N, C-alpha and C positions, 0 to 999 in steps of 0.2 A: 573561246577558251584558248586563245593564243594560237595553237596549231590544231584546231578542230578539223576532223577529216572523217571520211567514210571508214568504217571498221573493216579490217580484213576478216576472212572467214575460214577457220580451220575445218577440216573435214569431219572430225569426230568430237563428241563431247569430251571435256577435259577430264583427266584422271582425278583431279581434285574434286570435281563435281560428283564423280562416280563414287569416291571414297568417303565423302563426308555426308553419310546418310542422315546423321543427326541434325544437320543444318537444314531445317525445314524452311523452304522459301516463304518469306513473309513473316516468319517468327522473329521476335526480338533477339538481337545478338546477345551473347552472354556478358555478364559483368566481368570486370577484371581486365587483364592485358589482352589485346588482340594479337600479340606476338605468338607464333606457333611454337610448340615445344619440340617438334621433330626437327632433324637437321634440314638446313636450307640447301637447295640444289638449283643451279641455273646454268645457262649455256651461252657462251660467246663463240664467235668464229672469226676467222680472218680469210677473206677471199683474195684470190690471185687470178687476174685475167691472163697473165703470162707466167713465165718462170719466176719464182721468188728470188730476191737478191742474194739470199743465202739459205741454207737448209733450215726450214721452219722448226723441226724438232731440235736441232742443235741450238737454234736461237732461243727456243723455249727453255732448254736446260740451262743455257747461259743466263737468261733473265731470272730464272728461279734461284740460281746460285748467287746472284747479286742482290736478291730481295730478302732481307732479314725478316724472319717470321712468316715468309710466304708459304703457299700450299706445297704439299709433297706430291711429286709426280708419281702416279700409280699406273700399273699395267692394265687395270680394270677398275671400274667404279664399284666400290663396296656397297652392300646393302645398307640402308639408313641406320640400322642398329649398330653398325660398325664404324660409322663416321664420328670419330671422337676428336678429330683435329682437322684443320683445313687440308683438302686434297684436290687434285686435279687429274683428270684423265684426258689424254690428247689423242685425237684421231686425225692423222694426216691423210686426207682423202684425195686421191688423184684419179679415181675411176668412176664414181657414181654421183659426182656433184651435180652435173647437168640434169640428171634424172631424179635424184632424191634430195638434193640440197641446193636447188637452183637459186641464184641471186634474184632479188626482186625485179619486177618489170620496170620499164622506163616510167610508166604512169605512177607506180608506187614510189619510185625513187624521187619523183618530183615532189611528193608529199613528205617522204620519210628519209630522204638522202641529206645528210648533214655535212655541208661543205663539199658535196660531190659535184664535180663539173659535168657538163654534158658528155665530154669525151670519156670521162671515167665511167659514167652511167652506161654508155654504149659498150665500152669494153667489158663491163660487168655482165652484160647479157651473154657473153661467151666464156665467162669464168668457169674453168673446169677443174680447179684445184681449190681446196679449202682446208685450213687447220681448224678443226672443231674442238673446242675446249669445254669440258664439263667440269664445273667447280662444285664442291660441296663442303659444308662446314657446320659445326654445331650452332644452333640458333643464338646462343648467348654470346657468340663471337662475331655476330653479324657485321657490325660496322668496320672493325679492323680487318676482318677477313675479306670483306668486299673491297676495301681500298687496295689491299694487296693484289686481289684478282684483277682489278682495273689497271693497276700499274704494270703487272706482268704482261697482260694482253697488249697494252699499248707498246711496251718495249719490243715485243716480238713483231708487232705490225711495223714499227719504225725500222727495225733491223732487216726485215724481209721485204719491205715496200708493199705492204698489203693494206686492204681496207677492212674496217672492223664492223662486225654484225652483232647486234644484241637480239637474241632470240625472243626475249620476253616483250620488248617494246617494238620489235620488227623495224628497226632502224639500221641504216648503214652510215658509218662515219669515216671521214678522213682521220688520220692520226692527230692532226692539229685540233680538229673539232672534238674528238674524244678527250684530248687533254683539257680543252677549254670547258667542256660541259660536264665531264665525268670525273676529272681529277682535281681541277682548280676550284671547284665549287664547294668543297668541304670546309667546315669551320669548327674547330674544337672537337673533331671526331664525329661531327654531325653533317649529313649530306643536305644539300638543297634538293629535296626529293623531286621537285618539278623538273630538274635537270637529268633525272634518272628514270623518269616515267614519261609516258605520253597520255593524252586524253583523246580517245576517239569519240567524236560526236557525230550523230547521223539522225536523219529523220526516221522515226519509228511510229507508224500510224500518222496521226495528224500533227504530232509535235516531235520533240527531239529527245533522244536518249544519249547519255554520255557515260563512258566507262574508262577508268585508268588501265594502263598496261604497264607492268613492271614492278608492282609492289611485292610480288612473290620473291624477288631477289633479296628482300629484307625480312622475309618470313612473315609478311603482313597481308591482310586481305586487300584486294582491289576494290575501288569505290565506284558505285553506280548511282546515277540520278536520272530520273525519267520524267516525261511529260512537262518539259519546259519549252519556251519559245526561243528562237534564234536571237531575238533582241536581248535576251537575258544571258547570252552566252558568256560574256565576260564575268559578271558577278558569280555565275554558277561555276565557272572555272576556278575562280578564286576560292569559292567555298570548298570545292573538291580538293584543290591543292592545299588549302589551309588545314583541312582535316587529315589529309595524307601526311603533311608535315608534322602535325601533332602526334600521329601514331609513330612515325620514325623517331621522334624525340622522346618516346616512352609514355604516351598518353594511356590512361586506363579508364575504364567505364565504372563509375561508382554504382550505377544501377543498370540492370538489363535494358538494352535498347535505348539508352539515353546518354548523350554526351554534350556538355556545354563547351563549345569551341570559342576560346578567347583569343582573338588574333593578336592582341598585344602581348600575350604570354608566350608566343612562339620564340624560341631561342635563337634560331638562325636568322641573322639580320638581313641577309640578301633575300631570304624567303619571306620575311615578315614586313620589312619596310616598304616595298612597293605596294603591298596591299593597303597598308595604313595611309600611305600618301594619297591614295585614290578614294579614301573614305569621304563621304559628304559630312558637313558639319553636324547633322542630326544623327549620325551613325553611332550605334552602341558598341560596335566591334565585337559583339558576342552573338553567336548563333546557337540556339537550343536545338540540337539535332535529335531526331528520332531515327534509330538505326535498326534495320531488319536484315535478315539473310536475303541476299539478292537472288533473283531467278536467272539462271544461266541462259544465254541466247547464243545462237550460232555466231562465231567470231570472237566470243569473249575469251579472256585469258584462262589458262588452266590453273585456277586458283580459287580460294574462297572469295565470296563477294559480300561486301557490306553496302546495302542500299540506303541512301539518305532519304528520309521522308520528312514531312513538314507539319504533322498533326499536333505538335506542341504549340502551335500558333492558331489564333482564332481566324475564322473565315467560313463562308457558306459552302466552299468546295476546296478541293486540294490545290487548285490553281491560286485561289485567293490566299490560302495558307502559305503557299510557296512565296508569293509576293510579299506577304507580311514578314517572313523570315529574312528575305533579301533586303527589304527596306529597313528592318530593324538593325541588321548586322552591318550593312554597307551604306545606309542612308539613301535619301532620294531627294530630287529637286522638289521644292514646294510648289504644288499646283495652285494656280489662282484662276479666277474667272475674269475674262475680258469681255466687257459689255459694250457692244457697238452695233451700228446698223450696217447692213451689207450694201455698200455702195456699188456703182457700176463697175469699177475696176476689180473689186473683189468677186463680184458675180461673174464677170468675164473670165477671170482666172479659174474659177470653179467650173465653169462650162467647159473650158479647155481640158481641165483635169478629168472631168466626167467622160469626155470623149475618148480618153485613154483606157477606161475601165475594161471594155471588151478585150483589148490586147493583153491587159494584165491578167484577166481571168483565163485566157488561153495559155499564157505563160505559166500560171499557177497549175493548170490542169496537166501540162506537159511535165511539170516537176521543176522546182527551183534548185539551184546549186546549193551544196552544203554551206550554211552561213548566210544565205540570201533570204530576205523576207519582205513582205508587203504589209503596210499599214493603210487603213482607210479611216477618214474622219467622218463620223456619223452622228446624227442627233439622238439625244436621249431626253425624254420628257421630264421637266422639273416639277416641283410641287405646285408652282403657279401656272403650269400648263405651257411654259415656254420650252425652249430647246437649250440643252447644254451639249456643246460639240466636243466629242472626245475621240481619241485614237483607239483603233482596234487592230490587233495583229492577226492577220488572216490564218485560220487553221483549216477551214473548209469553205469551198466556194462552189455552189451548185446553182446555176441559173441566177436568179435574183437574190438568193439566200446566201448570206455570208455569216459564218460563225468564226469566232476568234476570241482572243484574250484582251480584255479591257486594259489599256496601258495607263490611263489616268485615274487618279482618285477623285470620284465625283464630289462636287461641292453641294449640289442642291437636287440630287436624284436619290430618293429613298430606296433602300434595298440593294444598292449596287456598291461594289468595292473593286478597287484596282486588282487585276489578276483574275477576275471572274470570267468564265466563259459566257459570252453573250451572242445574240443574233441580231443582225442588222440587214436592211434592204439595200441592194446595190442602187436602186432607184433614188435613194435618199442620201447617198454618199456625196460629200461636199468636196473632198480632196483626197489625194493619196500620197504615199511616200514609199518608194521602193529602194531598198538598200541591197546592192549587189554584193556578191561574195568577196570582191576585191576592195570593198569599202566605198565605192561610188554610190551616190544617191541621186535620185531623180524625183520630180514632183515636189509637193509641199510648197507651192508658190503662194498659196493663200496665207500661210503663216508669215512669210516674209513681208507680204503687204500689210498684214495686221501689225507686225512689229513697227513698220514705218509709220502707220497711222497712229499707233500709241506714242511714238516718239514725237510726232507733230503736235500732240495734245499737251506735252510736258512743257 
């Protein structure tokens, strides 16, 4: 998902989760607009490792005075019922930052520091001053008011030589990166929402759960998807970002719990075109989404949650339905059957691969890095009693027993579908492929030999 990472974990359940008692987890989301009716509230901040270049409050007043239609500076944030125009409340904190508003750790800044140098990250660990900015505005003014808030915050950071913090997405930016990602990515009054949100993806049980952070800034629900494999990370991220973009552009649900996401209908070219460019020739570019109220987990944003499910597609289980959606929307490589005899070179490569399986099993038991996964090539019995060799992405590995998601569409094995959860024996594994979190791959030598053997036949 581009910047998939372990989710941070707040200490208490979100206020939004506590206050939306009618949002029964698992129930279809209502028809109509997902835009909230109540005023939108969000928080930015500017950190200072040393003394700011100029008085932050003076810089804020100056920036507001130069921003036509910007928020009004108030001495206190009003109750939601009294937010009838864009407002901002500023807290110049020089006493409790290290205790109550500490900057992210070095580890977190490696993941969520945008343009931050190591020197800046180290200095942030000692930052004891921050200008905390609480913005609020009526929901119907979301786009314009958000642009003004982004511009004002940037101007203050530039004038005072500070680093910017987004409380919703839990990211720190240099002013140049804030400009690049948050200011320059609007088109026709519409944001490229992927530049204003993040997706935290992490292992949950045997598979992966992903959730957006930052949609609350637009008065919209954050998006959740569960039980997918790391190898599906990219198309799943595109699905989440595509639906998030559609909501920002004004999407409405014609029926409770259902939305047909048409990637080609997205208005923002920078959000739309990269997705379309990566579609396979057999892609429909439409995903029939099933949407239910998400179940809040520790670390989730303080916001409503819309969870994407896949039961509008056929399949023997939810994993196969999920694969059916991704294949229909984004396309897939056509699977074919290669019929050949296992020669000495191929068997020798397989023997070497099998010798690595105990090491891989130990690595899996210790826990793989976020984004890392292991595939094994195993036999499945065909109608005629032969073997069709297919890849399985490992979800569980106990002794000889391996369970995982089938990554190929079978050609001659009745009752199986790509994406199905299957069981295979380690003793029968023919090869493996391990993809590390940094993109490196190891194994899969037999496939390279087969490709060379096929080329020699042509």
